[in-house]
Each structure stands twice: as structure tokens, then as C-alpha cells.
TORBAMI-314888 format. One line per field, with one value per residue (C-alpha): residue number from 1; residue in one letter; chain; y, z, x. Coordinates in steps of 0.02 Angstrom, whole numbers, plus 32768, in hexadecimal, padded with zeros to 4 digits. Example, Ala and Ser with C-alpha at 12.3 -4.5 7.8 and 13.67 -1.06 7.14 Angstrom:
// TORBAMI-314888
k (1, 2) .
r (A, S) .
c (A, A) .
v (7F1F, 7FCB) .
w (8186, 8165) .
u (8267, 82AC) .
//
This chain:
// TORBAMI-314888
k (1, 2, 3, 4, 5, 6, 7, 8, 9, 10, 11, 12, 13, 14, 15, 16, 17, 18, 19, 20, 21, 22, 23, 24, 25, 26, 27, 28, 29, 30, 31, 32, 33, 34, 35, 36, 37, 38, 39, 40, 41, 42, 43, 44, 45, 46, 47, 48, 49, 50, 51, 52, 53, 54, 55, 56, 57, 58, 59, 60, 61, 62, 63, 64, 65, 66, 67, 68, 69, 70, 71, 72, 73, 74, 75, 76, 77, 78, 79, 80, 81, 82, 83, 84, 85, 86, 87, 88, 89, 90, 91, 92, 93, 94, 95, 96, 97, 98, 99, 100, 101, 102, 103, 104, 105, 106, 107, 108, 109, 110, 111, 112, 113, 114, 115, 116, 117, 118, 119, 120, 121, 122, 123, 124, 125, 126, 127, 128, 129, 130, 131, 132, 133, 134, 135, 136, 137, 138, 139, 140, 141, 142, 143, 144, 145, 146, 147, 148, 149, 150, 151, 152, 153, 154, 155, 156, 157, 158, 159, 160, 161, 162, 163, 164, 165, 166, 167, 168, 169, 170, 171, 172) .
r (X, X, X, X, X, X, X, X, X, X, X, X, X, X, X, X, X, X, X, X, X, X, X, X, X, X, X, X, X, X, X, X, X, X, X, X, X, X, X, X, X, X, X, X, X, X, X, X, X, X, X, X, X, X, X, X, X, X, X, X, X, X, X, X, X, X, X, X, X, X, X, X, X, X, X, X, X, X, X, X, X, X, X, X, X, X, X, X, X, X, X, X, X, X, X, X, X, X, X, X, X, X, X, X, X, X, X, X, X, X, X, X, X, X, X, X, X, X, X, X, X, X, X, X, X, X, X, X, X, X, X, X, X, X, X, X, X, X, X, X, X, X, X, X, X, X, X, X, X, X, X, X, X, X, X, X, X, X, X, X, X, X, X, X, X, X, X, X, X, X, X, X) .
c (A, A, A, A, A, A, A, A, A, A, A, A, A, A, A, A, A, A, A, A, A, A, A, A, A, A, A, A, A, A, A, A, A, A, A, A, A, A, A, A, A, A, A, A, A, A, A, A, A, A, A, A, A, A, A, A, A, A, A, A, A, A, A, A, A, A, A, A, A, A, A, A, A, A, A, A, A, A, A, A, A, A, A, A, A, A, A, A, A, A, A, A, A, A, A, A, A, A, A, A, A, A, A, A, A, A, A, A, A, A, A, A, A, A, A, A, A, A, A, A, A, A, A, A, A, A, A, A, A, A, A, A, A, A, A, A, A, A, A, A, A, A, A, A, A, A, A, A, A, A, A, A, A, A, A, A, A, A, A, A, A, A, A, A, A, A, A, A, A, A, A, A) .
v (8000, 807A, 8050, 807A, 811D, 8148, 8120, 8189, 821D, 821B, 81DA, 8175, 8103, 80F1, 807B, 80CA, 804F, 80A8, 808F, 7FED, 8041, 807B, 8134, 81B9, 8272, 82E0, 8367, 8320, 8378, 8414, 83BE, 8380, 82C6, 823A, 8188, 80FF, 8044, 7FE6, 7F52, 7F02, 7E80, 7EC4, 7EB4, 7F2E, 7FAD, 8040, 8024, 80A8, 8114, 81A1, 81B8, 81B3, 8238, 82A5, 829A, 82D0, 835B, 8302, 82E3, 8363, 8333, 82C7, 820E, 819F, 80E3, 806E, 7FBC, 7F18, 7EF7, 7E4D, 7E92, 7EDE, 7E73, 7E58, 7EFC, 7F61, 8006, 8070, 8111, 812E, 81CD, 81DB, 818F, 80D8, 803C, 7FB4, 7F42, 7EAF, 7EE2, 7ECB, 7F43, 7FCB, 7FA3, 7FBF, 8067, 809A, 8068, 80DB, 8176, 8162, 814C, 81F8, 81BE, 81A5, 80F5, 80B9, 8005, 7F90, 7EF3, 7E49, 7DEC, 7D6E, 7CCD, 7C40, 7BA8, 7B8E, 7B2C, 7BB9, 7C2E, 7CE7, 7D0B, 7C81, 7CCD, 7D80, 7D4E, 7CD9, 7D0B, 7D3C, 7CC4, 7CFA, 7D27, 7D8C, 7DE5, 7E14, 7E5C, 7EC5, 7EFA, 7F35, 7F9E, 7FE8, 808E, 809F, 8083, 8101, 8182, 8167, 8195, 822E, 8262, 8258, 82C1, 8343, 8355, 830E, 827B, 82B9, 82CC, 8222, 81CF, 8223, 81E3, 813A, 80F9, 8108, 8084, 7FDE, 7F60, 7EBD, 7E20, 7E02, 7D49, 7D13) .
w (8000, 8032, 7F96, 7F27, 7F85, 7F74, 7EBB, 7E96, 7EF8, 7EBF, 7F5E, 7F50, 7FDF, 8023, 80AB, 8152, 81B0, 8259, 825B, 81F6, 8189, 80D9, 80DC, 8060, 806D, 7FF6, 7FEF, 7FCD, 7FD6, 8008, 80A2, 80C5, 80E3, 8118, 80EB, 8157, 8134, 81C7, 818A, 8237, 827A, 828C, 834A, 8344, 82CC, 8342, 8392, 832B, 82FE, 837B, 8358, 829C, 82AC, 831C, 82AE, 8216, 826B, 826F, 832A, 8339, 8298, 828D, 8277, 820B, 8218, 8196, 81D6, 81C4, 822F, 825E, 82A0, 81F9, 8168, 80D8, 8078, 80FF, 8137, 81D3, 8206, 82BF, 8316, 8399, 8446, 8427, 846D, 8409, 83FD, 840E, 8371, 839E, 8319, 835A, 840D, 83D8, 838B, 8428, 8493, 8428, 8406, 8471, 842C, 83DE, 832A, 82A5, 8265, 81BF, 81DF, 814B, 8168, 814E, 819E, 822A, 821D, 81CB, 8208, 82C3, 82D8, 828C, 8307, 82F7, 82C2, 823F, 81F9, 81F8, 81A5, 8125, 8070, 802D, 7FB7, 7F01, 7F22, 7FBD, 7F61, 7ED6, 7F54, 7FA3, 7EF9, 7EC7, 7F67, 7F57, 7F0A, 7F98, 8018, 7FC2, 7FBF, 807B, 8097, 8028, 8083, 812E, 80F0, 8091, 80F8, 81A2, 820D, 8238, 8181, 8159, 81EB, 81BC, 810B, 811A, 81C0, 8183, 80FE, 811E, 814A, 80FD, 80ED, 8038, 801B, 7FA1) .
u (8000, 8087, 80ED, 8059, 803A, 80F3, 80F4, 805A, 809F, 8155, 81A4, 8246, 8277, 8327, 8362, 838F, 83FD, 83EC, 8330, 832D, 82AA, 828E, 8264, 8232, 820B, 81AC, 8127, 807C, 7FD3, 8034, 807C, 812B, 811A, 818D, 815D, 81A8, 81AA, 81F7, 825D, 8269, 81F1, 813F, 814A, 81DD, 818F, 8199, 8243, 829F, 820A, 8221, 82DA, 82B8, 8230, 829D, 8338, 82D2, 826E, 81C5, 81B1, 8124, 80CB, 802F, 8053, 7FE5, 7FFA, 7FB0, 7F9E, 7F41, 7EAA, 7E61, 7DBE, 7D8E, 7D53, 7DCA, 7DD5, 7D7D, 7DC6, 7DB8, 7E0E, 7E2E, 7E63, 7EE8, 7EE3, 7EBB, 7F0F, 7F67, 7ED0, 7F47, 7FA9, 8060, 80A0, 802D, 8062, 8117, 80E9, 8089, 811F, 818C, 8122, 8086, 7FD8, 7FC3, 7FBC, 7F37, 7F14, 7ED7, 7EA6, 7E91, 7E2D, 7E7B, 7DE9, 7DEA, 7E4D, 7DEF, 7E4E, 7E33, 7ED6, 7F3C, 7F91, 7F6F, 8022, 801B, 7F7C, 7FBB, 805F, 8010, 7FFB, 7F52, 7EFB, 7EEA, 7E35, 7E5F, 7EEC, 7E73, 7DF8, 7E81, 7EC4, 7E16, 7E0D, 7EBC, 7E83, 7E05, 7E90, 7F00, 7E75, 7E61, 7F17, 7F02, 7E63, 7EB8, 7F4A, 7EE4, 7E46, 7E76, 7E45, 7D96, 7D63, 7DAD, 7D52, 7CAD, 7CB9, 7D0F, 7CCE, 7C1B, 7C39, 7BE8, 7C70, 7C35, 7C9B, 7CC9, 7CD6, 7D5D) .
//
């Protein structure tokens, strides 16, 4: 998702070894923006975030995190304002541990696990089926417009528009 956003808005990633992240900076929608893709394990996503933001002058800027969400149906989307907990998401917990919970979230539904014997981590790290990938591919422009809406109009406008959508499970 972030790669597509970067491509459409002329961002070019470079690897930052100190933060173990790919980062890119550019002006987009009349705002100076830094995109960050942690390359560490998901559970360690936030470990270098604060120092990376500080060293690049973004420590006081709004943070938007795009992440997967088990509690939303596949292809669903929800925008959340600041002040929420991790909801059991270890990557989000790591970010909260680093910068606190004052960040905006764009949650993209991956649906609940379907195989009872499968552990949660196995499910989250598994590849999508061809059908599931097609569903997500067909929603990609919608996800990208959500990111744009948050940046251009703010979290309240994005929540008012996107969180009103009916979140129905799309069956592959």
C-alpha cells in the first residue's frame, strides 16, 4: 500500500540503517511528509520511530499509521483518531511504546482467521489466497484515497466519510 502511495506521489525510498527502515520525504498535498517502512519484525515496528522522527524534524508532526486489522472484514477500512490502545496488535503496541498513542490509524481489514488450529501469528503472516488478493487489489484505490483524505482534509473528515461505510465480509 505504501509503495503504491509513494509511486503515485513521487516518493523514492532509501534504506536508513540506524532505524532499520526504508524512508522517503517529499511534499504531497502541500504538506511535507515522511513515509516510513520498518524493515524489522512487526513486533519491533516502533523501536526506532521516535529517534527517526526527531532526527528528521518530524517529532511534533501528526503521525498516520496504516496497518492490518483482524476485526474488520477483508477489504474493510476504518480510520481512528488518536488515543487508542493496541487492540492486541503487537506492531501497534511497539509504536505506542515508542511514541505514545497520539497517532491516527488507517486500519485495513484482513478478516478473522478461518482455520481454528492456526495460530494468530501464522494467520497474520500467511499469504493471501488469489481470491483474497484480488479483493484487496480491487480496493487499493479506495485505500489510497483514504490516506489522501486524512492528509488533505484531516482525521475527522476521513472518519465521517469512511467509517460510515458498511463493513461487510467479502467472501473470496
